[in-house]
C-alpha positions in Angstrom: -107.9 186.7 -1.2 -105.2 187.3 1.4 -107.1 190.2 2.8 -110.3 188.1 3.0 -108.4 185.4 4.8 -107.1 187.9 7.4 -110.6 189.2 8.0 -112.0 185.6 8.5 -109.1 184.7 10.8 -109.6 187.9 12.8 -113.4 187.3 13.0 -112.9 183.7 14.2 -110.4 184.7 16.9 -112.7 187.6 18.1 -115.6 185.2 18.2 -113.6 182.9 20.4 -112.6 185.8 22.7 -116.2 187.0 23.0 -117.5 183.5 23.9 -115.0 183.3 26.7 -116.9 185.4 29.3 -120.4 183.9 29.0 -119.0 180.4 29.0 -117.1 181.1 32.2 -120.3 182.5 33.7 -122.3 179.5 32.7 -119.7 177.2 34.3 -120.0 179.2 37.5 -123.8 178.9 37.5 -123.5 175.2 37.0 -121.3 174.9 40.1 -123.9 177.0 42.1 -126.7 174.7 40.9 -124.7 171.7 42.1 -124.2 173.2 45.6 -127.7 174.5 46.0 -129.4 171.2 45.0 -126.7 168.8 46.1 -126.8 167.6 42.5 -123.4 166.1 41.8 -125.0 163.1 40.2 -128.0 164.8 38.6 -128.1 163.6 35.0 -129.6 166.9 33.6 -127.0 169.1 35.3 -124.2 166.8 34.2 -125.4 167.0 30.6 -125.7 170.7 30.8 -122.1 170.8 32.1 -121.1 168.6 29.1 -122.7 171.0 26.7 -120.9 174.0 28.3 -117.6 172.1 28.0 -118.4 171.5 24.4 -118.9 175.3 23.9 -115.5 175.7 25.4 -114.1 173.4 22.8 -116.0 175.2 20.0 -114.4 178.5 21.2 -111.0 176.8 21.3 -111.5 175.6 17.7 -112.2 179.2 16.5 -109.2 180.5 18.4 -107.0 178.0 16.5 -108.1 179.0 13.0 -105.2 180.6 11.1 -102.5 179.0 13.3 -100.7 175.7 13.0 -102.3 173.3 15.6 -100.2 171.0 17.7 -100.7 167.3 17.1 -100.5 164.9 20.0 -100.4 161.1 20.0 -103.8 159.6 20.9 -105.5 156.3 20.6 -107.9 156.9 17.7 -110.6 154.4 18.9 -110.8 156.1 22.3 -111.1 159.6 20.9 -113.8 158.6 18.4 -115.8 156.5 21.0 -115.8 159.4 23.5 -117.2 161.8 20.9 -119.8 159.3 19.6 -121.0 158.8 23.2 -121.4 162.5 23.6 -123.1 162.9 20.2 -125.6 160.0 20.2 -127.7 161.2 23.1 -128.3 164.4 21.4 -130.0 163.0 18.3 -133.0 160.8 17.5 -133.2 157.6 19.4 -134.3 155.9 16.1 -130.7 156.1 15.0 -128.3 153.5 16.4 -124.5 154.0 16.7 -121.7 151.4 16.6 -118.0 152.0 17.0 -115.8 149.0 16.1 -112.4 148.0 15.0 -108.8 148.1 16.2 -108.6 149.6 19.7 -104.8 150.1 19.7 -104.1 152.4 16.7 -102.3 155.7 17.5 -102.3 158.9 15.4 -101.3 162.5 15.9 -104.4 164.4 16.6 -105.5 167.9 17.6 -108.6 166.9 19.6 -110.7 170.1 19.3 -110.2 170.1 15.5 -110.5 166.3 15.0 -113.7 166.2 17.1 -115.0 168.9 14.7 -114.4 166.5 11.8 -116.2 163.6 13.4 -119.0 165.9 14.4 -119.5 167.2 10.8 -119.5 163.7 9.4 -121.9 162.4 12.0 -124.3 165.3 11.5 -124.2 164.7 7.7 -125.0 161.0 8.4 -127.9 161.9 10.7 -129.3 164.3 8.1 -129.1 161.7 5.4 -131.2 159.2 7.4 -134.9 159.6 7.0 -136.4 158.3 10.2 -134.8 155.1 11.6 -131.3 154.0 10.6 -127.8 153.3 11.8 -124.4 154.9 11.7 -121.2 152.8 12.0 -117.6 153.9 12.6 -115.0 151.3 11.9 -111.3 151.9 12.7 -108.6 149.8 11.0 -105.0 150.0 10.0 -102.5 149.1 7.3 -99.0 148.4 8.8 -97.3 148.3 5.4 -98.5 151.9 4.6 -98.4 153.2 8.2 -102.0 154.2 7.8 -105.0 154.5 10.1 -108.4 154.2 8.4 -111.6 155.6 9.9 -114.7 154.7 8.0 -118.0 156.4 8.8 -121.0 154.7 7.3 -124.7 155.5 7.3 -127.9 154.0 6.0 -129.1 157.3 4.5 -130.2 158.4 1.1 -126.7 158.2 -0.6 -124.7 160.4 -2.8 -124.6 160.2 -6.7 -121.1 159.2 -7.9 -121.0 162.5 -9.9 -121.1 164.4 -6.6 -118.3 162.5 -4.7 -115.9 165.4 -5.1 -118.5 168.2 -5.2 -119.7 167.5 -1.7 -116.3 168.9 -0.4 -116.7 172.2 -2.2 -117.6 175.3 -0.1 -121.3 176.2 -0.5 -122.5 172.7 -1.6 -125.5 171.6 0.4 -128.7 169.6 -0.1 -130.4 171.2 2.9 -132.6 174.3 2.9 -130.9 175.6 6.0 -127.2 175.1 5.5 -124.1 177.0 4.6 -122.4 174.1 2.8 -119.2 174.6 4.8 -119.1 171.4 7.0 -117.4 169.0 4.6 -115.2 171.8 3.2 -113.9 172.6 6.7 -113.6 168.8 7.4 -111.3 168.3 4.4 -109.2 171.3 5.3 -108.7 170.1 8.9 -107.8 166.6 7.8 -105.6 167.5 4.8 -103.9 170.8 6.0 -103.8 170.3 9.7 -103.5 166.5 10.1 -101.6 165.7 6.9 -104.3 163.1 6.0 -106.9 162.4 3.4 -110.7 162.2 3.3 -113.0 161.1 0.5 -116.2 159.3 -0.2 -115.2 155.7 -0.2 -118.5 154.4 -1.5 -122.2 155.4 -1.8 -125.3 153.9 -3.2 -128.5 155.9 -3.7 -131.2 154.8 -1.2 -128.7 152.6 0.7 -126.1 154.8 2.3 -122.7 156.4 2.2 -119.2 155.7 3.7 -116.7 158.4 4.2 -113.1 157.4 4.7 -110.4 159.3 6.7 -106.8 158.3 6.4 -104.3 159.4 9.0 -100.6 158.7 9.6 -100.1 155.8 12.1 -97.7 156.3 15.0 -97.7 152.6 15.9 -94.2 151.1 15.8 
């Protein structure tokens, strides 16, 4: 198992290294496009630039696998809202997104890894919705326990109660094209790297699911 872990860590870091050169080239091409077409405000080019920046973040995530990430104090609402704004324009317009709750709660986050968590949960929510639906992210806190709660709810097909724990196991998936690693990685990032918790708070077949993330609050 130790040898396998070393192989996976090495593969992840090499992937990050190999991605570096084409990503840098793409950024340079974007700058040339801006100059050639005087397109500083062109929406398509700006979105292309956002996607390339996202690739940089993905490479950064892979480079961090196997090492202890540094946590920095961030306003949770701002971090979540920023990622949801990026994500929602890349999925069906039939799905609505709402971010609500306490805008002042602070927690220690590693942004590239934490965004990965939110991305995995939002993708799962989108896949669970058949056609039109909604995804809601609510941020709240508990001063007595020094906790920040992030609840991600969808109006999808739901999860049977017997599968609440199983969904976090590597290889579990209900999709034909899927590795079943998203929620497994999500739990690992939250529990091992952010010293938090993640679980299925509630779910009802045919009505939807709510995942809850619990983080340590840094608010005094």
